Structures are given as C-alpha cells and as structure tokens.
C-alpha positions as CSV (number, residue, x, y, z in Angstrom):
1,E,-54.8,-50.7,19.4
2,K,-52.2,-48.0,20.2
3,S,-49.7,-49.8,18.0
4,L,-52.2,-50.0,15.1
5,K,-53.0,-46.2,15.4
6,L,-49.3,-45.4,15.5
7,S,-48.7,-47.5,12.4
8,D,-51.6,-46.0,10.6
9,S,-50.5,-42.5,11.5
10,C,-47.0,-43.2,10.3
11,G,-48.3,-44.5,7.0
12,C,-50.6,-41.5,6.5
13,R,-47.8,-39.1,7.2
14,R,-45.5,-40.8,4.8
15,A,-48.1,-41.0,2.0
16,A,-49.1,-37.3,2.6
17,A,-45.4,-36.2,2.3
18,Q,-45.0,-38.1,-0.9
19,R,-48.2,-36.7,-2.3
20,A,-47.1,-33.1,-1.4
21,R,-43.7,-33.7,-3.1
22,A,-45.4,-34.9,-6.3
23,L,-47.8,-32.0,-6.3
24,E,-44.9,-29.5,-5.9
25,Q,-43.6,-30.9,-9.2
26,T,-47.1,-30.6,-10.7
27,V,-47.4,-26.9,-9.6
28,A,-43.9,-26.1,-11.1
29,S,-44.9,-27.8,-14.3
30,S,-48.2,-25.9,-14.4
31,R,-46.4,-22.6,-13.9
32,V,-44.2,-23.4,-16.9
33,S,-47.3,-24.3,-18.9
34,V,-48.9,-20.9,-18.0
35,E,-45.8,-19.0,-19.1
36,A,-45.5,-21.0,-22.3
37,T,-49.2,-20.5,-23.1
38,I,-48.9,-16.7,-22.5
39,K,-45.9,-16.6,-24.9
40,S,-47.8,-18.7,-27.5
41,M,-50.8,-16.3,-27.2
42,T,-48.5,-13.3,-27.7
43,A,-47.2,-15.0,-30.9
44,G,-50.8,-15.6,-32.1
45,V,-50.7,-19.4,-31.7
46,R,-53.0,-19.6,-28.6
47,T,-56.0,-17.7,-27.4
48,N,-57.0,-16.0,-24.2
49,L,-59.1,-19.1,-23.4
50,D,-56.0,-21.3,-23.5
51,V,-54.3,-19.0,-21.0
52,I,-57.4,-19.1,-18.7
53,N,-57.5,-22.9,-18.9
54,A,-53.7,-23.1,-18.1
55,R,-54.2,-20.8,-15.1
56,E,-57.2,-22.8,-13.9
57,R,-55.0,-26.0,-14.0
58,L,-52.3,-24.1,-12.0
59,T,-54.8,-22.9,-9.4
60,A,-56.2,-26.5,-9.1
61,A,-52.7,-27.9,-8.6
62,E,-51.9,-25.2,-6.0
63,R,-55.1,-26.0,-4.1
64,E,-54.3,-29.7,-4.2
65,L,-50.8,-29.0,-2.9
66,L,-52.2,-26.9,0.0
67,S,-54.6,-29.7,0.9
68,A,-51.8,-32.3,0.8
69,R,-49.6,-30.1,3.0
70,Y,-52.5,-29.7,5.5
71,T,-53.0,-33.5,5.5
72,H,-49.3,-34.0,6.1
73,L,-49.4,-31.6,9.0
74,R,-52.4,-33.3,10.5
75,A,-50.7,-36.7,10.1
76,F,-47.5,-35.4,11.7
77,L,-49.5,-34.2,14.7
78,R,-51.5,-37.3,14.9
79,L,-48.4,-39.5,14.8
80,R,-46.8,-37.4,17.6
81,F,-50.0,-37.7,19.6
82,H,-50.3,-41.5,19.3
83,A,-46.6,-41.9,20.1
84,G,-47.1,-39.9,23.2
85,A,-44.6,-37.3,22.1
86,L,-46.8,-34.4,21.2
87,A,-45.6,-31.3,23.0
88,E,-46.8,-27.7,23.1
89,T,-43.7,-26.7,21.1
90,H,-44.9,-28.9,18.2
91,L,-48.3,-27.1,18.2
92,M,-46.6,-23.7,18.4
93,Q,-44.2,-24.6,15.5
94,V,-47.2,-25.6,13.4
95,A,-49.0,-22.4,14.2
96,G,-45.9,-20.4,13.4
97,I,-45.6,-19.1,16.9
98,E,-42.1,-18.6,18.4
99,A,-41.6,-20.1,21.8
100,R,-41.0,-17.4,24.4
101,K,-38.2,-17.9,26.8
102,P,-39.2,-17.2,30.4
C-alpha cells in the first residue's frame, strides 16, 4: 500500500507540474491578448467589452495557474511524506520561512 501511495503521489506531482507549466503559457498568452485588445480599442476596432472579456480570461487563467501551483505543492509534500522524507525544512521552505541557525 505504501508503494501504491508513493507511486500515486509521484504521478500527481508530475501531472501538476506539467499543468502549471502549460498554464504559465496560457497566462502569458492572455496577457498579450489583453494588450492587443487594448491597442485595438484605442484604434477604434474593439470595444470596452472586448477589453473586459480579455481581462476576465486573463484572471481566469491566473486563478487556474495558482490552483495548479497549489496542487503541485501539495503533491510535493505528499510525495515526501509517503517516501518518509518529509522534514521540517521542507515545510518551512513551502511556508517561505528561513531556517534559523542555532
């Protein structure tokens, strides 16, 4: 059972990392789309509604990216836990806390 949990955790971590990378590209593309839509609106080709829609798509992509990063982080911790290699330093690293030297 431990081997199965370890294998599942590894697969989840890998899938979450791939999803996060793909969503990073989606966010970058959405940012370009917002900029292009704003320029088109300035030129009179697009409307404010088009800009709002482009910004909504960007916000949705950013939200999905954050969710994917969170899933990846949880999968990383779960993998370490099931491998018996989860240490306090990993938790501190995730929390953004620097380890204090005694």
